[in-house]
C-alpha positions as MATLAB code, in Angstrom:
seq = 'MLDNIRILLVEPKGSGNIGSVARAMKNMGLKDLSIVGGGRTKSFWARAMAVHAGEILNGAHRFTTLREAVADCALVVGTTCRAGLYRSHSRSPQEVATKIVAAAHSGKTAIVFGPEDHGLSNRDLKYCQWLITIPAHPDYPSLNVAQAVMICLYEIFLAAMKTAPREMITRAPAESVERLFDRMRRSLLKIGFLDSQNPEHILLALRRILGRAGLEEKDVRILNGLFRQIEWYAEEGWRVVQEKEKKGVKIR';
ca = [
      -2.649   -0.764   17.818;
      -5.965   -0.353   15.994;
      -5.281    3.390   16.009;
      -2.480    2.709   13.622;
      -4.657    1.299   10.985;
      -6.015    3.717    8.400;
      -8.927    2.860    6.234;
      -8.360    4.598    2.844;
     -11.026    5.068    0.381;
     -10.088    5.989   -3.266;
     -12.477    7.903   -5.214;
     -15.720    6.752   -3.361;
     -18.834    7.322   -5.455;
     -21.615    7.025   -2.841;
     -21.832    9.312    0.314;
     -23.921    6.605    1.959;
     -21.141    4.079    1.564;
     -18.668    6.325    3.331;
     -21.118    6.608    6.180;
     -21.430    2.814    6.407;
     -17.703    2.523    6.333;
     -17.297    4.959    9.321;
     -20.053    2.793   11.143;
     -18.142   -0.439   10.423;
     -14.869    1.302   11.765;
     -16.560    2.345   14.925;
     -17.959   -1.315   15.402;
     -14.237   -2.560   15.148;
     -12.498    0.150   17.233;
     -10.812    1.986   14.457;
     -10.764    5.978   13.878;
      -8.424    6.711   11.004;
     -10.669    7.273    7.897;
      -8.963    8.869    4.896;
     -10.253    9.696    1.399;
      -8.446   10.210   -1.883;
     -10.372   12.326   -4.489;
     -14.207   12.621   -4.289;
     -16.735   11.556   -1.810;
     -18.917   13.721    0.577;
     -18.720   13.134    4.212;
     -21.210   15.995    5.180;
     -24.106   14.789    3.155;
     -27.328   13.582    4.623;
     -26.808    9.977    3.479;
     -23.256    9.905    4.807;
     -24.461   11.014    8.303;
     -27.464    8.826    8.172;
     -25.746    5.625    7.390;
     -22.776    6.403    9.906;
     -25.383    6.558   12.711;
     -23.134    7.181   15.872;
     -19.848    7.355   13.977;
     -20.158   10.977   13.105;
     -16.855   11.905   14.733;
     -15.093    9.492   12.278;
     -16.743   11.304    9.404;
     -15.711   14.701   10.817;
     -12.245   13.624   11.307;
     -11.739   12.061    7.902;
      -8.497   13.276    6.146;
      -8.491   14.268    2.567;
      -5.639   13.609    0.045;
      -5.193   14.429   -3.585;
      -3.204   11.388   -4.490;
      -2.788    7.829   -3.167;
       0.927    8.293   -2.860;
       0.479   11.202   -0.615;
      -2.247    9.454    1.406;
       0.150    6.498    2.152;
       3.387    8.532    2.637;
       3.695    7.896    6.322;
       2.490    4.206    6.167;
       4.915    1.432    6.776;
       2.647   -1.172    5.282;
       0.055   -0.606    2.630;
      -2.525   -3.428    1.861;
      -4.774   -3.122   -1.097;
      -8.097   -4.947   -1.880;
      -9.334   -6.408   -5.111;
     -11.983   -8.760   -6.309;
     -10.525   -9.035   -9.779;
      -7.895  -11.641  -11.180;
      -4.954  -10.694  -13.276;
      -1.246  -10.888  -13.459;
      -0.630   -8.192  -11.015;
      -3.255   -9.591   -8.524;
      -2.486  -13.226   -8.510;
      -0.577  -12.899   -5.045;
      -3.669  -11.753   -3.110;
      -4.671  -13.525    0.164;
      -7.872  -13.684    2.153;
      -8.395  -11.322    5.057;
      -8.181  -14.091    7.377;
      -4.703  -15.239    6.072;
      -3.154  -11.752    6.590;
      -5.055  -10.349    9.425;
      -2.408  -11.515   11.994;
       0.549   -9.936    9.878;
      -1.428   -6.652    9.593;
      -1.918   -6.529   13.375;
       1.727   -7.396   13.872;
       2.888   -4.585   11.393;
       0.461   -2.201   13.137;
       2.154   -2.640   16.305;
       5.297   -0.815   15.010;
       3.929    1.548   12.453;
       1.027    3.101   10.496;
      -0.817    0.530    8.167;
      -3.229    1.433    5.453;
      -5.896   -0.698    3.946;
      -6.944    0.587    0.443;
     -10.430    0.148   -1.029;
     -11.152    1.365   -4.518;
     -14.156    3.052   -6.278;
     -17.442    0.999   -6.022;
     -17.592    0.632   -9.817;
     -14.265   -0.852  -10.793;
     -12.095   -1.024   -7.697;
      -8.410   -0.250   -7.549;
      -6.616    0.209  -10.831;
      -3.059   -1.364  -11.500;
      -1.705    2.092  -11.089;
      -3.189    2.252   -7.527;
      -1.754   -1.284   -6.822;
       1.796   -0.245   -7.348;
       1.550    1.463   -3.925;
       0.271   -1.684   -2.016;
       2.878   -4.292   -0.783;
       0.183   -6.848   -0.116;
      -3.359   -7.445   -1.708;
      -6.504   -8.857   -0.025;
      -9.263  -10.745   -1.943;
     -12.533  -11.692   -0.058;
     -13.721  -15.111   -1.183;
     -17.069  -14.937   -2.566;
     -19.291  -17.019   -4.939;
     -17.935  -16.791   -8.571;
     -21.268  -15.839   -9.966;
     -20.993  -12.531   -8.173;
     -17.872  -11.917   -6.291;
     -18.086   -8.124   -6.325;
     -18.907   -6.811   -2.654;
     -20.241   -3.443   -1.583;
     -17.310   -1.319   -0.273;
     -18.819   -0.985    3.104;
     -19.361   -4.799    3.448;
     -15.769   -5.416    2.269;
     -14.445   -2.967    5.005;
     -16.511   -4.747    7.605;
     -15.263   -8.253    6.663;
     -11.600   -7.103    6.593;
     -11.960   -5.298    9.932;
     -13.794   -8.102   11.608;
     -10.788  -10.522   10.742;
      -8.264   -7.899   11.922;
     -10.438   -7.206   15.057;
     -10.305  -10.870   15.902;
      -6.587  -11.260   15.167;
      -5.977   -8.270   17.563;
      -7.803   -9.872   20.318;
      -5.579  -13.046   20.279;
      -2.330  -11.347   19.244;
       0.006  -10.193   21.845;
       2.738   -7.519   20.808;
       6.003   -8.998   19.915;
       9.248   -7.714   18.377;
       8.652   -6.830   14.838;
      10.753   -5.157   12.119;
      10.096   -1.413   11.884;
       9.195   -0.843    8.160;
      10.240    2.322    6.402;
       7.574    4.849    5.537;
       5.994    4.255    2.248;
       7.233    7.559    0.864;
      10.877    6.507    1.474;
      10.263    3.279   -0.385;
       8.383    5.288   -3.196;
      11.600    7.385   -3.594;
      13.686    4.309   -3.748;
      11.370    3.005   -6.598;
      11.855    6.302   -8.403;
      15.588    5.926   -8.190;
      15.336    2.204   -9.265;
      13.329    3.086  -12.244;
      15.716    5.604  -13.321;
      18.763    3.385  -12.877;
      17.385    0.303  -14.444;
      16.155    2.195  -17.530;
      19.631    3.654  -17.827;
      21.212    0.149  -18.146;
      18.434   -1.184  -20.290;
      17.075   -3.684  -17.826;
      13.458   -2.123  -18.092;
      11.411   -1.834  -21.284;
      11.192    2.005  -21.766;
       7.731    1.478  -23.246;
       6.452   -0.241  -20.099;
       8.927   -0.078  -17.170;
       6.101   -0.728  -14.577;
       5.631   -4.551  -15.560;
       8.941   -5.482  -13.937;
       8.906   -2.830  -11.323;
       5.633   -4.172  -10.164;
       7.184   -7.765   -9.716;
      10.141   -5.925   -7.846;
       7.583   -4.294   -5.654;
       5.988   -7.570   -4.682;
       9.266   -9.171   -3.857;
      10.392   -6.261   -1.662;
       6.981   -5.839   -0.380;
       7.023   -9.314    1.097;
      10.463   -8.639    2.557;
       9.465   -5.720    4.492;
      11.977   -2.957    4.015;
      13.429   -1.190    6.995;
      15.048    2.254    6.698;
      18.513    0.760    6.632;
      17.353   -1.629    3.822;
      16.203    1.434    1.878;
      19.559    3.271    2.322;
      21.579    0.299    1.165;
      19.355   -0.154   -1.917;
      19.493    3.574   -2.660;
      23.254    3.249   -2.545;
      23.256    0.345   -4.862;
      21.177    2.085   -7.454;
      22.913    5.331   -7.022;
      26.133    3.349   -7.879;
      24.374    1.768  -10.941;
      23.487    5.196  -12.191;
      26.977    6.541  -11.677;
      28.391    3.596  -13.544;
      25.861    3.971  -16.419;
      26.648    7.702  -16.827;
      30.438    7.980  -16.298;
      31.797    5.344  -13.933;
      32.559    2.936  -16.685;
      35.216    5.387  -18.137;
      36.840    5.709  -14.775;
      36.901    1.932  -14.293;
      38.373    1.603  -17.869;
      40.977    4.274  -17.254;
      42.128    2.616  -14.008;
      42.381   -0.613  -15.680;
      44.429    0.764  -18.331;
      46.850    2.020  -15.651;
      46.874   -1.254  -13.945;
      45.107   -0.013  -10.898;
      43.349   -2.838   -9.024;
      39.560   -2.521   -9.153;
      37.889   -3.520   -5.779;
];
C-alpha cells in the first residue's frame, strides 16, 4: 500500500532538501519520489543528505507540469501553511492519514509539497482534492519541506500499521477528473454561470465538493454527459426544444 503513495515536490529550491526528503521516505517505507520543475537529485548535497536513500534519488521521476505529475493518481493531497479562502478546508496530517491509507489501498495517491520559499500556489491547489496543514506555533508556522514530509509520512505510517484493507471506492484517475473540469468550465461559461474574468473562483469550490465525494469513473462519465448536454443546449439544443414545443411534441 505504501508503494502507492507518491511524494511530489513542486519546484524544490535546495538539493539538500531533496536528499532529506528521500531519507524521510526511506525511514517510512515509501519509494515513489517525483519532482515538477527544478531541483538537483545528483548533487553532492542531495546525496549527502539522503544517506542510504540513494536509490530513491536515482529513481525520482521528472515532470514538466503538476497536472502531468498527478495524471495517474486517484487522490491528490496538497500541503499548505498559509490561510486563505481556498485553503480554509485544510486538515492536520493526523486527521487525514487514515483516509489517505484507505485511498492508497485502491489507487495511486500523491502528496504534494510546494517550493520552500512560498509553498503551493492557488493554481497548484486546484489539482488537490484535500489539503493538509501541519499545526505549528503562530509565531513561525513555516516548516522546512523535509520536516513537513517526515511529519506527514509519520502519521501515514502509523495509520498504515493499524488500518486493515477494506472495500473502498476506486477513484477515477486525476487526468479523467481534469478533463471533466475542462468540460465543466466550457459548459458553465457558455450558460453564464461562471464569471468569464475569474472562472476558477467557483470552479475551486466545485473541486472541493467533488473532491470530498471521491469520484469514480462511472461518476465522471455521468457528469461528462450532463455537461455535454448543457453545452449542446446552450449552442443549439434550445432551438430543437423550441421547435418541438411549437409542434406539440412532448419533451421528456
